[in-house]
One Martini backbone bead per residue (centre of mass of N, CA, C, O) as a GRO file, in nm:
protein
  506
    1MET     BB    1   0.049   0.066   0.006
    2LYS     BB    2   0.274   0.290  -0.065
    3LYS     BB    3   0.170   0.447  -0.320
    4ILE     BB    4  -0.043   0.628  -0.183
    5SER     BB    5   0.155   0.799  -0.014
    6PHE     BB    6   0.291   0.937  -0.253
    7TYR     BB    7   0.018   1.078  -0.353
    8CYS     BB    8  -0.129   1.139  -0.053
    9LEU     BB    9  -0.092   0.923   0.197
   10LEU     BB   10   0.069   0.771   0.470
   11LEU     BB   11  -0.204   0.714   0.621
   12PHE     BB   12  -0.497   0.522   0.671
   13LEU     BB   13  -0.495   0.474   0.992
   14PRO     BB   14  -0.542   0.430   1.312
   15LEU     BB   15  -0.277   0.369   1.559
   16LEU     BB   16  -0.433   0.172   1.781
   17GLY     BB   17  -0.481   0.031   2.062
   18GLN     BB   18  -0.700  -0.148   2.246
   19ALA     BB   19  -0.708   0.044   2.491
   20GLN     BB   20  -0.758   0.303   2.329
   21ILE     BB   21  -1.022   0.212   2.202
   22SER     BB   22  -1.178   0.173   2.465
   23ASN     BB   23  -1.150   0.467   2.559
   24LEU     BB   24  -1.286   0.592   2.313
   25ILE     BB   25  -1.561   0.461   2.348
   26LYS     BB   26  -1.618   0.573   2.630
   27GLU     BB   27  -1.576   0.878   2.574
   28ASN     BB   28  -1.804   0.869   2.317
   29GLU     BB   29  -2.035   0.654   2.350
   30THR     BB   30  -1.971   0.410   2.185
   31LYS     BB   31  -2.035   0.091   1.980
   32MET     BB   32  -1.764  -0.048   1.891
   33GLU     BB   33  -1.733  -0.328   1.662
   34ALA     BB   34  -1.585  -0.609   1.577
   35LEU     BB   35  -1.562  -0.813   1.338
   36LYS     BB   36  -1.586  -1.133   1.300
   37TYR     BB   37  -1.502  -1.426   1.244
   38PRO     BB   38  -1.387  -1.433   0.905
   39VAL     BB   39  -1.314  -1.137   0.857
   40ASN     BB   40  -1.148  -1.111   1.097
   41THR     BB   41  -0.798  -1.140   1.172
   42ASP     BB   42  -0.488  -1.201   1.322
   43GLU     BB   43  -0.278  -1.220   1.059
   44TYR     BB   44  -0.451  -0.995   0.918
   45SER     BB   45  -0.568  -0.736   0.715
   46GLU     BB   46  -0.870  -0.523   0.740
   47PHE     BB   47  -1.000  -0.288   0.493
   48SER     BB   48  -1.173  -0.073   0.312
   49PRO     BB   49  -1.487  -0.070   0.301
   50THR     BB   50  -1.781  -0.190   0.128
   51ILE     BB   51  -2.142  -0.142   0.096
   52SER     BB   52  -2.442  -0.234   0.050
   53ALA     BB   53  -2.756  -0.113   0.059
   54ASP     BB   54  -2.857  -0.367   0.253
   55GLY     BB   55  -2.587  -0.464   0.425
   56ASN     BB   56  -2.497  -0.779   0.294
   57THR     BB   57  -2.244  -0.660   0.128
   58MET     BB   58  -1.882  -0.704   0.145
   59ILE     BB   59  -1.595  -0.513   0.048
   60PHE     BB   60  -1.239  -0.574   0.085
   61GLU     BB   61  -0.918  -0.542   0.218
   62SER     BB   62  -0.620  -0.764   0.192
   63ASP     BB   63  -0.307  -0.955   0.295
   64ARG     BB   64  -0.350  -1.277   0.232
   65GLU     BB   65  -0.115  -1.310   0.001
   66GLY     BB   66   0.077  -1.108   0.146
   67LYS     BB   67   0.310  -0.895   0.202
   68GLY     BB   68   0.205  -0.609   0.019
   69VAL     BB   69  -0.059  -0.771  -0.079
   70TRP     BB   70  -0.354  -0.627  -0.211
   71ARG     BB   71  -0.691  -0.751  -0.188
   72LEU     BB   72  -1.008  -0.865  -0.271
   73TYR     BB   73  -1.311  -0.917  -0.068
   74VAL     BB   74  -1.608  -1.123  -0.009
   75THR     BB   75  -1.910  -1.079   0.194
   76TYR     BB   76  -2.201  -1.231   0.363
   77GLN     BB   77  -2.512  -1.152   0.517
   78THR     BB   78  -2.683  -1.375   0.759
   79LYS     BB   79  -2.839  -1.314   1.032
   80GLY     BB   80  -2.561  -1.151   1.130
   81VAL     BB   81  -2.372  -1.337   0.945
   82TRP     BB   82  -2.057  -1.377   0.815
   83SER     BB   83  -1.894  -1.493   0.562
   84THR     BB   84  -1.652  -1.637   0.399
   85PRO     BB   85  -1.417  -1.497   0.238
   86LYS     BB   86  -1.374  -1.408  -0.108
   87ALA     BB   87  -1.218  -1.372  -0.383
   88PHE     BB   88  -1.200  -1.103  -0.621
   89GLU     BB   89  -1.099  -1.214  -0.917
   90VAL     BB   90  -1.149  -1.010  -1.145
   91VAL     BB   91  -0.959  -0.798  -1.009
   92ASN     BB   92  -0.714  -0.957  -0.900
   93ASN     BB   93  -0.638  -1.070  -1.196
   94PHE     BB   94  -0.602  -0.791  -1.342
   95VAL     BB   95  -0.378  -0.735  -1.167
   96GLY     BB   96  -0.068  -0.714  -1.074
   97PRO     BB   97   0.153  -0.810  -0.827
   98LYS     BB   98   0.259  -0.482  -0.812
   99ASP     BB   99  -0.007  -0.357  -0.805
  100PHE     BB  100  -0.225  -0.128  -0.722
  101LEU     BB  101  -0.502  -0.174  -0.473
  102GLY     BB  102  -0.801   0.032  -0.424
  103GLY     BB  103  -1.071   0.216  -0.352
  104VAL     BB  104  -1.354   0.080  -0.291
  105PHE     BB  105  -1.688   0.070  -0.471
  106LEU     BB  106  -2.036   0.005  -0.425
  107SER     BB  107  -2.308   0.038  -0.571
  108TYR     BB  108  -2.643   0.069  -0.487
  109ASP     BB  109  -2.732  -0.146  -0.724
  110GLY     BB  110  -2.479  -0.364  -0.746
  111LYS     BB  111  -2.338  -0.329  -1.058
  112THR     BB  112  -2.085  -0.150  -0.950
  113LEU     BB  113  -1.722  -0.155  -0.936
  114PHE     BB  114  -1.486   0.040  -0.779
  115PHE     BB  115  -1.133   0.132  -0.843
  116SER     BB  116  -0.779   0.149  -0.773
  117SER     BB  117  -0.502   0.184  -1.018
  118ASP     BB  118  -0.168   0.115  -1.185
  119LYS     BB  119  -0.241  -0.024  -1.414
  120LYS     BB  120  -0.197  -0.095  -1.716
  121GLY     BB  121  -0.347   0.199  -1.878
  122THR     BB  122  -0.303   0.441  -1.742
  123MET     BB  123  -0.294   0.803  -1.732
  124GLY     BB  124  -0.131   0.777  -1.461
  125GLY     BB  125  -0.062   0.682  -1.162
  126ILE     BB  126  -0.376   0.669  -1.062
  127ASP     BB  127  -0.681   0.503  -1.133
  128ILE     BB  128  -1.014   0.465  -1.228
  129TRP     BB  129  -1.214   0.176  -1.208
  130TYR     BB  130  -1.442  -0.080  -1.362
  131THR     BB  131  -1.714  -0.313  -1.287
  132GLN     BB  132  -1.978  -0.525  -1.420
  133LYS     BB  133  -2.299  -0.673  -1.357
  134THR     BB  134  -2.411  -0.999  -1.484
  135GLY     BB  135  -2.573  -1.145  -1.279
  136ASP     BB  136  -2.287  -1.328  -1.146
  137LYS     BB  137  -2.109  -1.149  -1.341
  138TRP     BB  138  -1.799  -0.992  -1.406
  139SER     BB  139  -1.637  -0.771  -1.575
  140LEU     BB  140  -1.397  -0.639  -1.739
  141PRO     BB  141  -1.212  -0.395  -1.661
  142LEU     BB  142  -1.238  -0.031  -1.677
  143ASN     BB  143  -1.163   0.278  -1.766
  144MET     BB  144  -1.296   0.598  -1.697
  145GLY     BB  145  -1.124   0.817  -1.811
  146LYS     BB  146  -1.075   1.163  -1.884
  147GLY     BB  147  -1.333   1.265  -1.722
  148VAL     BB  148  -1.168   1.166  -1.450
  149ASN     BB  149  -0.884   1.119  -1.525
  150SER     BB  150  -0.543   1.184  -1.476
  151SER     BB  151  -0.190   1.230  -1.451
  152GLY     BB  152  -0.240   1.141  -1.167
  153TYR     BB  153  -0.417   1.106  -0.880
  154ASP     BB  154  -0.705   0.872  -0.863
  155GLY     BB  155  -0.958   0.815  -0.600
  156PHE     BB  156  -1.204   0.710  -0.409
  157PRO     BB  157  -1.491   0.640  -0.504
  158SER     BB  158  -1.843   0.779  -0.524
  159LEU     BB  159  -2.176   0.689  -0.590
  160SER     BB  160  -2.466   0.790  -0.644
  161ALA     BB  161  -2.780   0.652  -0.630
  162ASP     BB  162  -2.865   0.797  -0.918
  163GLY     BB  163  -2.585   0.807  -1.100
  164LYS     BB  164  -2.490   1.126  -1.153
  165LYS     BB  165  -2.245   1.114  -0.931
  166LEU     BB  166  -1.882   1.134  -0.901
  167TYR     BB  167  -1.679   1.081  -0.632
  168PHE     BB  168  -1.340   1.205  -0.560
  169MET     BB  169  -0.979   1.191  -0.544
  170ARG     BB  170  -0.712   1.434  -0.585
  171GLU     BB  171  -0.422   1.549  -0.622
  172GLY     BB  172  -0.243   1.806  -0.478
  173LYS     BB  173  -0.026   2.081  -0.370
  174ASN     BB  174  -0.039   2.030  -0.084
  175LYS     BB  175   0.066   2.011   0.267
  176THR     BB  176   0.111   1.895   0.555
  177PRO     BB  177   0.282   1.937   0.851
  178THR     BB  178   0.380   1.618   0.787
  179GLN     BB  179   0.414   1.597   0.461
  180GLN     BB  180   0.157   1.532   0.333
  181ARG     BB  181  -0.034   1.468   0.072
  182CYS     BB  182  -0.276   1.641  -0.070
  183CYS     BB  183  -0.626   1.652  -0.136
  184VAL     BB  184  -0.910   1.659  -0.368
  185ILE     BB  185  -1.249   1.699  -0.416
  186TYR     BB  186  -1.443   1.549  -0.669
  187VAL     BB  187  -1.682   1.593  -0.952
  188ALA     BB  188  -1.873   1.389  -1.173
  189GLU     BB  189  -2.084   1.380  -1.458
  190ARG     BB  190  -2.340   1.239  -1.622
  191LYS     BB  191  -2.305   1.144  -1.982
  192GLY     BB  192  -2.473   0.904  -2.040
  193ASN     BB  193  -2.208   0.660  -2.008
  194LEU     BB  194  -2.048   0.905  -1.885
  195TYR     BB  195  -1.788   1.067  -1.701
  196THR     BB  196  -1.758   1.426  -1.655
  197ASN     BB  197  -1.644   1.730  -1.572
  198ALA     BB  198  -1.434   1.754  -1.351
  199LYS     BB  199  -1.473   1.902  -1.019
  200PRO     BB  200  -1.419   2.087  -0.759
  201LEU     BB  201  -1.524   2.135  -0.464
  202PRO     BB  202  -1.629   2.368  -0.276
  203SER     BB  203  -1.658   2.575  -0.047
  204PRO     BB  204  -1.644   2.389   0.258
  205ILE     BB  205  -1.499   2.134   0.161
  206ASN     BB  206  -1.258   2.266   0.027
  207THR     BB  207  -0.935   2.374   0.205
  208GLY     BB  208  -0.662   2.159   0.116
  209CYS     BB  209  -0.736   1.868   0.290
  210GLU     BB  210  -0.886   1.600   0.119
  211GLY     BB  211  -1.098   1.289   0.145
  212PHE     BB  212  -1.281   1.009   0.126
  213PRO     BB  213  -1.560   0.992  -0.015
  214ARG     BB  214  -1.921   0.969   0.095
  215ILE     BB  215  -2.219   0.911  -0.052
  216MET     BB  216  -2.530   0.898   0.027
  217SER     BB  217  -2.856   0.778  -0.047
  218ASP     BB  218  -2.969   1.093  -0.077
  219ASN     BB  219  -2.739   1.262  -0.254
  220THR     BB  220  -2.653   1.493   0.001
  221THR     BB  221  -2.464   1.321   0.192
  222LEU     BB  222  -2.130   1.398   0.306
  223VAL     BB  223  -1.845   1.199   0.370
  224PHE     BB  224  -1.524   1.310   0.502
  225SER     BB  225  -1.186   1.399   0.490
  226SER     BB  226  -0.995   1.632   0.711
  227PHE     BB  227  -0.743   1.889   0.744
  228ARG     BB  228  -0.789   2.075   1.044
  229ASN     BB  229  -0.741   2.299   1.294
  230GLU     BB  230  -1.012   2.200   1.463
  231GLY     BB  231  -0.910   1.934   1.498
  232LYS     BB  232  -0.773   1.645   1.662
  233GLY     BB  233  -0.595   1.527   1.435
  234GLY     BB  234  -0.535   1.503   1.146
  235TYR     BB  235  -0.775   1.318   1.005
  236ASP     BB  236  -1.115   1.398   0.981
  237LEU     BB  237  -1.454   1.355   1.012
  238TYR     BB  238  -1.713   1.474   0.787
  239GLU     BB  239  -2.030   1.662   0.737
  240SER     BB  240  -2.240   1.730   0.445
  241LYS     BB  241  -2.506   1.924   0.288
  242LEU     BB  242  -2.719   1.954   0.013
  243ARG     BB  243  -2.856   2.291  -0.019
  244ALA     BB  244  -2.969   2.458  -0.271
  245GLY     BB  245  -2.669   2.397  -0.412
  246LYS     BB  246  -2.534   2.392  -0.117
  247TRP     BB  247  -2.291   2.353   0.118
  248THR     BB  248  -2.261   2.284   0.426
  249LYS     BB  249  -2.121   2.307   0.715
  250PRO     BB  250  -1.902   2.111   0.841
  251VAL     BB  251  -1.932   1.825   1.056
  252SER     BB  252  -1.806   1.671   1.313
  253LEU     BB  253  -1.731   1.329   1.407
  254GLU     BB  254  -1.692   1.311   1.731
  255PHE     BB  255  -1.772   1.006   1.803
  256ILE     BB  256  -1.490   0.903   1.617
  257ASN     BB  257  -1.273   1.091   1.646
  258THR     BB  258  -0.917   1.144   1.644
  259LYS     BB  259  -0.566   1.203   1.654
  260LYS     BB  260  -0.578   1.057   1.408
  261ASP     BB  261  -0.649   0.906   1.117
  262ASP     BB  262  -0.976   0.952   0.956
  263GLU     BB  263  -1.117   0.691   0.750
  264LEU     BB  264  -1.279   0.470   0.572
  265VAL     BB  265  -1.601   0.445   0.495
  266ALA     BB  266  -1.925   0.268   0.543
  267ILE     BB  267  -2.273   0.303   0.409
  268PRO     BB  268  -2.576   0.223   0.404
  269ALA     BB  269  -2.887   0.323   0.308
  270SER     BB  270  -3.005   0.360   0.601
  271GLY     BB  271  -2.772   0.507   0.792
  272ASN     BB  272  -2.731   0.334   1.087
  273ILE     BB  273  -2.437   0.248   0.986
  274LEU     BB  274  -2.075   0.224   1.048
  275TYR     BB  275  -1.781   0.159   0.871
  276LEU     BB  276  -1.444   0.086   0.991
  277CYS     BB  277  -1.099   0.147   1.083
  278ASN     BB  278  -0.873  -0.040   1.298
  279SER     BB  279  -0.637  -0.126   1.521
  280ASN     BB  280  -0.514  -0.380   1.687
  281ASP     BB  281  -0.317  -0.536   1.940
  282LYS     BB  282  -0.130  -0.647   1.673
  283GLY     BB  283  -0.125  -0.416   1.436
  284LYS     BB  284  -0.386  -0.477   1.295
  285GLU     BB  285  -0.641  -0.446   1.071
  286ASP     BB  286  -0.987  -0.367   1.130
  287ILE     BB  287  -1.337  -0.410   1.120
  288TYR     BB  288  -1.587  -0.178   1.212
  289SER     BB  289  -1.882  -0.100   1.406
  290VAL     BB  290  -2.132   0.176   1.418
  291ASP     BB  291  -2.359   0.369   1.531
  292LEU     BB  292  -2.544   0.618   1.378
  293PRO     BB  293  -2.630   0.903   1.454
  294LYS     BB  294  -2.907   1.077   1.369
  295GLU     BB  295  -2.756   1.354   1.291
  296PHE     BB  296  -2.583   1.175   1.053
  297ARG     BB  297  -2.803   1.093   0.886
  298PRO     BB  298  -2.975   1.055   0.626
  299ASP     BB  299  -3.214   1.106   0.446
  300ARG     BB  300  -3.481   0.939   0.416
  301SER     BB  301  -3.499   0.608   0.281
  302VAL     BB  302  -3.609   0.390   0.005
  303THR     BB  303  -3.607   0.058  -0.101
  304LEU     BB  304  -3.654  -0.059  -0.431
  305GLU     BB  305  -3.754  -0.392  -0.497
  306GLY     BB  306  -3.728  -0.601  -0.799
  307VAL     BB  307  -3.909  -0.812  -1.039
  308ILE     BB  308  -3.907  -0.931  -1.388
  309ARG     BB  309  -4.176  -1.075  -1.585
  310ASP     BB  310  -4.350  -1.302  -1.759
  311GLU     BB  311  -4.678  -1.376  -1.748
  312ALA     BB  312  -4.698  -1.657  -1.895
  313SER     BB  313  -4.401  -1.795  -1.803
  314ASN     BB  314  -4.230  -1.645  -1.561
  315LYS     BB  315  -3.996  -1.525  -1.694
  316ILE     BB  316  -3.725  -1.357  -1.735
  317ILE     BB  317  -3.686  -1.005  -1.810
  318HIS     BB  318  -3.570  -0.742  -1.998
  319ALA     BB  319  -3.563  -0.404  -1.858
  320THR     BB  320  -3.693  -0.076  -1.800
  321VAL     BB  321  -3.628   0.163  -1.541
  322LYS     BB  322  -3.837   0.437  -1.433
  323VAL     BB  323  -3.793   0.757  -1.253
  324ASN     BB  324  -4.019   1.010  -1.132
  325ASN     BB  325  -4.085   1.324  -1.008
  326ILE     BB  326  -4.391   1.458  -0.963
  327ASN     BB  327  -4.337   1.733  -0.816
  328THR     BB  328  -4.057   1.825  -0.990
  329LYS     BB  329  -4.019   1.668  -1.281
  330GLU     BB  330  -3.788   1.476  -1.226
  331LYS     BB  331  -3.540   1.274  -1.337
  332VAL     BB  332  -3.402   1.024  -1.155
  333LEU     BB  333  -3.406   0.741  -1.333
  334GLU     BB  334  -3.229   0.490  -1.553
  335ILE     BB  335  -3.262   0.134  -1.577
  336LYS     BB  336  -3.152  -0.196  -1.569
  337ASN     BB  337  -3.208  -0.501  -1.527
  338ASN     BB  338  -3.125  -0.810  -1.454
  339GLU     BB  339  -3.100  -1.047  -1.711
  340VAL     BB  340  -3.101  -1.303  -1.509
  341THR     BB  341  -3.278  -1.220  -1.238
  342GLY     BB  342  -3.465  -0.942  -1.278
  343LYS     BB  343  -3.336  -0.738  -1.096
  344TYR     BB  344  -3.389  -0.441  -0.886
  345SER     BB  345  -3.248  -0.121  -0.746
  346VAL     BB  346  -3.379   0.163  -0.561
  347ILE     BB  347  -3.348   0.499  -0.438
  348LEU     BB  348  -3.570   0.663  -0.219
  349GLN     BB  349  -3.756   0.941  -0.084
  350GLU     BB  350  -3.888   1.072   0.162
  351GLY     BB  351  -4.164   1.292   0.074
  352GLU     BB  352  -4.218   1.160  -0.204
  353LYS     BB  353  -4.337   1.141  -0.553
  354TYR     BB  354  -4.367   0.863  -0.783
  355ASP     BB  355  -4.289   0.754  -1.114
  356LEU     BB  356  -4.333   0.422  -1.229
  357SER     BB  357  -4.157   0.243  -1.496
  358ILE     BB  358  -4.202  -0.055  -1.711
  359SER     BB  359  -4.007  -0.179  -1.996
  360SER     BB  360  -4.043  -0.372  -2.313
  361LYS     BB  361  -4.000  -0.505  -2.595
  362LYS     BB  362  -4.303  -0.618  -2.722
  363ARG     BB  363  -4.449  -0.484  -2.467
  364THR     BB  364  -4.588  -0.399  -2.210
  365PHE     BB  365  -4.650  -0.168  -1.957
  366HIS     BB  366  -4.561  -0.044  -1.629
  367SER     BB  367  -4.745   0.151  -1.379
  368GLU     BB  368  -4.682   0.371  -1.087
  369VAL     BB  369  -4.729   0.495  -0.766
  370ILE     BB  370  -4.482   0.626  -0.532
  371ASP     BB  371  -4.588   0.709  -0.208
  372LEU     BB  372  -4.370   0.900   0.038
  373GLN     BB  373  -4.509   1.141   0.201
  374GLU     BB  374  -4.619   0.953   0.473
  375VAL     BB  375  -4.395   0.777   0.537
  376LYS     BB  376  -4.258   0.558   0.806
  377ASN     BB  377  -4.008   0.341   0.855
  378VAL     BB  378  -3.937   0.256   0.551
  379GLU     BB  379  -3.692   0.056   0.382
  380VAL     BB  380  -3.869  -0.167   0.211
  381ILE     BB  381  -3.981  -0.235  -0.127
  382LYS     BB  382  -4.164  -0.501  -0.281
  383LYS     BB  383  -4.166  -0.622  -0.632
  384GLU     BB  384  -4.376  -0.770  -0.889
  385THR     BB  385  -4.342  -0.780  -1.247
  386LYS     BB  386  -4.575  -0.820  -1.529
  387LEU     BB  387  -4.547  -0.878  -1.874
  388LYS     BB  388  -4.684  -0.846  -2.197
  389LEU     BB  389  -4.750  -0.940  -2.495
  390LEU     BB  390  -4.794  -0.794  -2.814
  391ILE     BB  391  -5.120  -0.878  -2.884
  392LYS     BB  392  -5.408  -0.958  -2.968
  393ASN     BB  393  -5.610  -0.846  -2.690
  394THR     BB  394  -5.423  -0.701  -2.533
  395SER     BB  395  -5.426  -0.584  -2.187
  396PHE     BB  396  -5.392  -0.275  -1.987
  397ILE     BB  397  -5.321  -0.062  -1.729
  398LEU     BB  398  -5.339   0.294  -1.676
  399ASN     BB  399  -5.237   0.397  -1.374
  400ASN     BB  400  -5.124   0.717  -1.451
  401ILE     BB  401  -5.426   0.820  -1.481
  402PHE     BB  402  -5.586   1.139  -1.408
  403PHE     BB  403  -5.874   1.275  -1.243
  404GLY     BB  404  -6.107   1.459  -1.154
  405PHE     BB  405  -6.369   1.497  -0.972
  406ASP     BB  406  -6.624   1.444  -1.170
  407SER     BB  407  -6.414   1.420  -1.426
  408ALA     BB  408  -6.244   1.462  -1.768
  409ASN     BB  409  -5.992   1.593  -1.661
  410VAL     BB  410  -5.665   1.581  -1.723
  411LYS     BB  411  -5.404   1.553  -1.542
  412LYS     BB  412  -5.077   1.650  -1.545
  413GLU     BB  413  -4.958   1.380  -1.409
  414SER     BB  414  -5.038   1.207  -1.684
  415GLU     BB  415  -4.816   1.266  -1.904
  416LEU     BB  416  -4.618   1.031  -1.865
  417GLU     BB  417  -4.817   0.813  -1.953
  418LEU     BB  418  -4.893   0.930  -2.234
  419GLU     BB  419  -4.605   0.919  -2.345
  420ARG     BB  420  -4.588   0.610  -2.337
  421VAL     BB  421  -4.809   0.559  -2.539
  422ILE     BB  422  -4.678   0.707  -2.776
  423VAL     BB  423  -4.426   0.534  -2.794
  424LEU     BB  424  -4.573   0.266  -2.844
  425MET     BB  425  -4.716   0.358  -3.106
  426ASN     BB  426  -4.450   0.434  -3.262
  427GLU     BB  427  -4.320   0.141  -3.237
  428ASN     BB  428  -4.630   0.055  -3.351
  429PRO     BB  429  -4.762   0.173  -3.646
  430THR     BB  430  -5.000  -0.072  -3.690
  431MET     BB  431  -5.140  -0.013  -3.428
  432ASN     BB  432  -5.455  -0.072  -3.278
  433VAL     BB  433  -5.673   0.088  -3.028
  434GLU     BB  434  -5.829   0.072  -2.706
  435ILE     BB  435  -5.977   0.325  -2.502
  436SER     BB  436  -6.076   0.262  -2.171
  437ALA     BB  437  -6.339   0.340  -1.935
  438HIS     BB  438  -6.397   0.318  -1.572
  439THR     BB  439  -6.616   0.247  -1.301
  440ASP     BB  440  -6.796   0.236  -1.042
  441ASP     BB  441  -7.117   0.181  -0.864
  442LYS     BB  442  -7.158   0.473  -0.837
  443GLY     BB  443  -7.439   0.555  -0.958
  444SER     BB  444  -7.568   0.573  -1.252
  445ASP     BB  445  -7.561   0.449  -1.560
  446VAL     BB  446  -7.568   0.713  -1.714
  447TYR     BB  447  -7.343   0.858  -1.562
  448ASN     BB  448  -7.111   0.645  -1.603
  449ASN     BB  449  -7.117   0.639  -1.909
  450ARG     BB  450  -7.058   0.937  -1.956
  451LEU     BB  451  -6.792   0.962  -1.795
  452SER     BB  452  -6.627   0.736  -1.934
  453GLN     BB  453  -6.644   0.851  -2.222
  454ALA     BB  454  -6.510   1.123  -2.161
  455ARG     BB  455  -6.238   1.001  -2.068
  456ALA     BB  456  -6.166   0.849  -2.325
  457ASP     BB  457  -6.176   1.097  -2.508
  458ALA     BB  458  -5.952   1.260  -2.366
  459VAL     BB  459  -5.722   1.066  -2.427
  460VAL     BB  460  -5.748   1.054  -2.735
  461ASN     BB  461  -5.719   1.360  -2.787
  462PHE     BB  462  -5.433   1.378  -2.681
  463LEU     BB  463  -5.300   1.183  -2.883
  464ILE     BB  464  -5.382   1.341  -3.136
  465SER     BB  465  -5.231   1.609  -3.051
  466LYS     BB  466  -4.946   1.421  -3.072
  467GLY     BB  467  -4.988   1.246  -3.369
  468ILE     BB  468  -5.206   1.041  -3.352
  469VAL     BB  469  -5.398   0.864  -3.543
  470LYS     BB  470  -5.735   0.842  -3.527
  471GLU     BB  471  -5.778   0.549  -3.668
  472ARG     BB  472  -5.611   0.402  -3.416
  473LEU     BB  473  -5.862   0.498  -3.233
  474ILE     BB  474  -6.064   0.396  -2.946
  475ALA     BB  475  -6.343   0.514  -2.763
  476LYS     BB  476  -6.450   0.364  -2.439
  477GLY     BB  477  -6.738   0.349  -2.228
  478TYR     BB  478  -6.833   0.117  -1.946
  479GLY     BB  479  -6.851   0.205  -1.674
  480LYS     BB  480  -6.982  -0.060  -1.446
  481THR     BB  481  -6.968  -0.340  -1.630
  482GLN     BB  482  -6.625  -0.392  -1.574
  483PRO     BB  483  -6.512  -0.517  -1.314
  484SER     BB  484  -6.224  -0.631  -1.150
  485VAL     BB  485  -6.369  -0.599  -0.874
  486PRO     BB  486  -6.545  -0.584  -0.613
  487ASN     BB  487  -6.776  -0.331  -0.483
  488ASP     BB  488  -6.684  -0.363  -0.132
  489SER     BB  489  -6.474  -0.112  -0.138
  490ASP     BB  490  -6.277   0.155  -0.161
  491GLU     BB  491  -6.036   0.007  -0.283
  492ASN     BB  492  -6.193  -0.138  -0.515
  493ARG     BB  493  -6.316   0.114  -0.646
  494ALA     BB  494  -6.041   0.234  -0.727
  495ILE     BB  495  -5.968   0.002  -0.922
  496ASN     BB  496  -6.224   0.042  -1.115
  497ARG     BB  497  -6.099   0.321  -1.163
  498ARG     BB  498  -6.015   0.314  -1.508
  499VAL     BB  499  -5.759   0.272  -1.767
  500GLU     BB  500  -5.742   0.111  -2.088
  501PHE     BB  501  -5.532  -0.101  -2.301
  502LYS     BB  502  -5.612  -0.226  -2.636
  503VAL     BB  503  -5.542  -0.461  -2.876
  504MET     BB  504  -5.679  -0.478  -3.213
  505LYS     BB  505  -5.410  -0.423  -3.392
  506LEU     BB  506  -5.086  -0.510  -3.576
   0.00000   0.00000   0.00000
């Protein structure tokens, strides 16, 4: 690990004895616990962990291959017990025996692993590389390119949960009072499939000597290390939040900072636990966990986990998952599910209302509203979605079309759904469809028939106004004659008030 000290820092971790660690825990009233064997060992060092969004997959560095040779290992947690770590061979075999390997980070969706190395093919001293997961297999690592990497040292990346920003540290020009090389925290923004336009974060984040950034699951809470006059000594951990486009004044993580260098943390999406490194009484580094005080946790987030299948065969299908913020009109993310397992995972924020859509070529799409405006203490939402093949007489519900009460006026928040219908019609230019509207059983037959027909007409008229040929569309109001479920509760009546899309001709 000596190459990193040449570029940036001389010390990775606090060199504290076990007695000092115990005193530190007591002094700060923390409950820092070392992970048990087989993660931590007596004879080797384990440090620089990264943790999955659900907190159950950890990748870390260790010198288990021999002194001075640092490689990656992965372990899985089941019911509070960590499995025997296994070598992360795709990356370990990619680098040479004498190449530097470090600064690992697992993306929140679990699909991309970033790391730093001076492997042949770097643009400078040390570059950021990445490997991507398809099914259970990881791809051959690739260099992040000139949009991120420079001619010097670039390392310790951290990707925001929405995938839009990549934070990392780059060697700077300053030195600490102990003559350690200072670094600067940078951020690169995603443009298409690339990250580019890397820029240093402004003050109060960068003040001269910063590094080891970790962006939390809310995309706005940043934990990083900094060498500051008001600190306890060496590098201390700080936290800042992005509010209205500006970073708040960093707050010291007093509950864990020491007189030595404090860096290298990992935090799952829940934000309730922090993993870090300290040396044990044998002078080896171990991975510890500590509860993160509420004042340092990210804005509350909810993990949406799903799997996508074909309705007829129940087989896994490859699809696109899109999330938009209904309140702000912002596109939150667009990802593909795992083409082998069908799974996807996205991080959403409490207090927001989202439009979720799932689509696949030659199939129907699925949409729904994920309303987190009133939820409290919900960490995970799990869903299974099934899509149908687009064949004659295939029908599906347009879940995200909304009308005013007792009205045929289409609400503005329906536009995302209507745009999806337009895309589907344009992708299948010979397809003719019926747009049908349905009501619950309240009110007379005449009233419900009139209202449902008006609503179907409103949707069709919108599509025509956007360029869909009139002859391809049929508007039909069925009133209360075709309920999906019995009209025996308010919840079921809400289900029956719906708009459907039916393929009449392909």
